[in-house]
N, C-alpha and C positions, 0 to 999 in steps of 0.2 A: 521857533522864531515864525513871528506871523509875517508872512507875503502881502506885500502893499498891491492894493488894484494893479497900478499901472507894472508891476512886474511879473506877477501871474499871468498876465494879459500878452508880455513880450515873450514870456517862457512856453505858456500855450500856441501862439504860433511858431515859434522855434521847433515844436514839435509836429505841428501840423507843415512846414516846410520839408520834415526831414523825413515823415510819412512820405509826401509828395516824389520828393527826389530818388528815395530807393524802391519805391515801388513802380512795376511798369504802366508806362501812358499810354492806352488806346485811345488815340483821337474818335475812331469809328466807333459806330455802334453793332456789336457783334452780331446780335437780332435782325439788323439790317443786311448783314455782309451773307448771312444766311440764310435770308429771304431773298436776295439777288439770286444766289449759286442755286436755290430749290426751285423758285417759282418764277426766276428769269423778271420780274415786273417789280421795282424796287422806286417807286415815285417818290420823289420828297425823302428820301433817304439821309442819312447819314453816314458817307463812306469817307470823312476826311483820313488821308494817307492813308487808306486802305491799298494793300498788297495784292493786286491782281495779275502781275506779271504773267502771262503768256494765258489766260484766262479765256476760254470760248465763250464770248459774251453776244454772239452774233442774235440781230432783231431784239436785244432784251429793251425793256423800257425802263428808264431812269429820268424821266420828265421832275425838270427843279431839283435833282439830286446832286449832294454836295460832295464832290469828290476834289474839293481842294487837295492839293499836295500827292493825290494817289500815284500807286506804280500801277503804270497799266502796258507797261512796256511788253512788247510785241504782242499784246491781248488783239482778240477777233471780236471787232465791233461793228462788223457788217451790218448794214440796215439796222442801226442800232438807235433808239429814238432819244435824245440828248436835249429836247427844247428845253432851255432857261435854265441849264444845269451851270453848276459852279467847278470850273477845272481848274479854275487858278495854281498857276506851281504846278501843274501836274507833268508827269512825264509818261509821252507819249509817242517817245521813240519805237518806230519800227510798227506800231498801230494799224489796224486796218479798219479804218471807217469808211469804207467805199460805200455810197449810197446810204449812211448817215443822215440825219436832221438831226442838226446842233445850233438852230434857228433860235438866233437870242442868248445862245450859250456863251459865257466868259472864260476865255481860256487865255487871260492874262499872265506875259510870263512860262507860257508854258513850253516844253522841248518835244518838238513834232518831225526830228530829225528821221528819214527815212519812210514817214508815212504815208498811206496811202490814202487819199480822201476822195477818189476820183466817183463824180457824182455825187460829192456830198452837198446839204444845203448847212450853209452858213451866214445867212439872210443875217443881217444885223448882230451879228458874233461880233467879238472882241477878242483880237490876239494881240494888244499893245504890248509892245517891247517881247514878242516872243521870239523864240530861236528857230527856223525852219532851212532846213537843210536837207537838199535830195530828196524833199517830201513831194507827191504826188495831188494837184488839184484841178485837174484836167475834167471839163465841162463841168465843176460843180460851180454852186450857186454862192457867191460872197458878194453880194449886193449890200450895201448900206454897213459892209463889215467895217470894221476899226484894225486896221495894224500900225495904227501910228508908232515909230520907232522898230518894226520888226526888221529882222535880220532874215531876207527870204535869198538864200544864196542854192543856187543849182535849183531850183523848186520848178515844177510842172504846171503851167497854167492854161494850157492850150485850149482854145473855147473857154473859157472860163469866162464866168460875169462876175465883173466886179466894177458895175455903174452904181457912181456916187461914192463910191469906196474912199478910206480915208488910208493915205497912205503918207502922210507927211513925214519927212525925215528919215523913212526906211532905205533900207540896203537892200538894192536891189543887182545883186551880183549873176551871173551866169543863167538868169533864167530864161524862160520861155514862154512868152505871151501871144504866141501865134493865133491870129483871130482872137483873141481876147475881150470883150468888151469893157473898155476901163473910160466910159459917157462918163460926164461929170463926176469923173472922181480927181480925188486932191492928191497931188503926188508936189506937193510944193515942196523944195529941199532936200527931194528923194536921190538918192543916187545911183542912178540906173550904170552897170558895166558888162560890157559885153554880155548886152543880153537881146531875147529878139522878140521883136514886137512885131514882126511880119503882119501883114493884114488886118492889126488891132484897130480898133474904134477909140479914138482919145479925144472925141468931138467934145467941146466946149470942157475938157478936163485944166485944174487949174495946174500947170509946168512951172508958175514961178520961181526960181534959183534951182530948179531940177538939172541934172547934170547927166549928159548923155555920153558914153563914151564908149566906142567901138560896140556900137549897137544897132542893130539891122532895123527901120524904122521902113522896110519896102512895102510898099501897099497899105501902110498906116492912114490914117485921116485923122489930121490934126484941127480940123474945122473950129474955129472958136474959141482954141487955147489962149489960155495967156500965157506968155514966153517975154523972158526979159533978155539983155545980153550976154546974161550968165549961161543961158540954155545954148546948147553947141549944137544942135541942128539950123540954129538960123544964123550963127553970127560967127564969122571965120571961119581957118582951115576946120574942118570937123571931120572927126576920125568915125562918125555916126552916118551910116549908109540912107540915102533916101531917093526912093527911085518909085515912080507910080506914087509917090509920096503927095496929099493932099495937103497943102499946107496952112494954116489960121485966119489967111485970106483967102480960103477956096481955092487957091492957085493951085493945079499940079506940077510939082518938081520932078525932073528925071535926070538932077545933075550927077548922079551916081550910078546909072543904069549900067556903064562900061566897066565901073571893077566889081 
C-alpha cells in the first residue's frame, strides 16, 4: 500500500521523537568540557548543564561561557574569570568565588546558598530572582547589579559596594550591610527584616514602599532618600534603631541611642 506524503512525514517525525527520547541528551559540548579541565581556559564554551560538582577550577578563564543550569556545587572558582558568562539557573551551592570576576555575568535564578564571593566583582551582573542564603559578599563590587526580586537571607555584605544597584522587591532578612555603599540604589518595595545597616551609605537611594523592621540604621546616611509614610524609620513607632543617623533632610537623629 502506497503511503501518502502526509502519512510518511508523520511517521518520520514520530521516529525522530522516539530516538530523541530514548537517547541520552548532553546539553554541553564534551570537547569543551575536556578543554576546560585540561587547559583551564574555555572562553565562549558550551557547558550547559555540565556537572562540575566539587571541581577545582581556581583561576580558570570562562569569558562569555554558557553555564546555564550547570552543577557547580562546592566547586572551587577562586579568582576565576567569568566576565559575561551565562550562569542562568545554575546551582552554585557552597561554591568558592572569592576574588572572581563576574562582570556582566547573568546569574538569573541561581542558587547561591553558602557561597563565598568575598572580594568578587559583580559589576553590572544580573541576579534577578536568585536564591541567596548564608552567602558572603564582603568587600565585593555589586555596583549597577540587578538583584530585583532576589531573596537575600542571612547574607554578609560588609563594606560591599552596591551603588546604583537594583534591589526592587527583594527580600532582605537577617542580612549584614554594615558600612556597605547603597548610594542611589533602588530599594523600592524591598522588605528589610532584622538586618544590620549600621554605618551604611544610603544617600539618594529610592526607598518608597521599603519596609524596615527591627533593623539597625545606626550611623547610616539617608540624605536625599525618598521615603513615604509606609517606611518605618520616619513614621510612627519604629522597631528600627536610629542613632547618629542622617535623615533625608540632612538632620541627624539620636532618638534610639539609649536603647
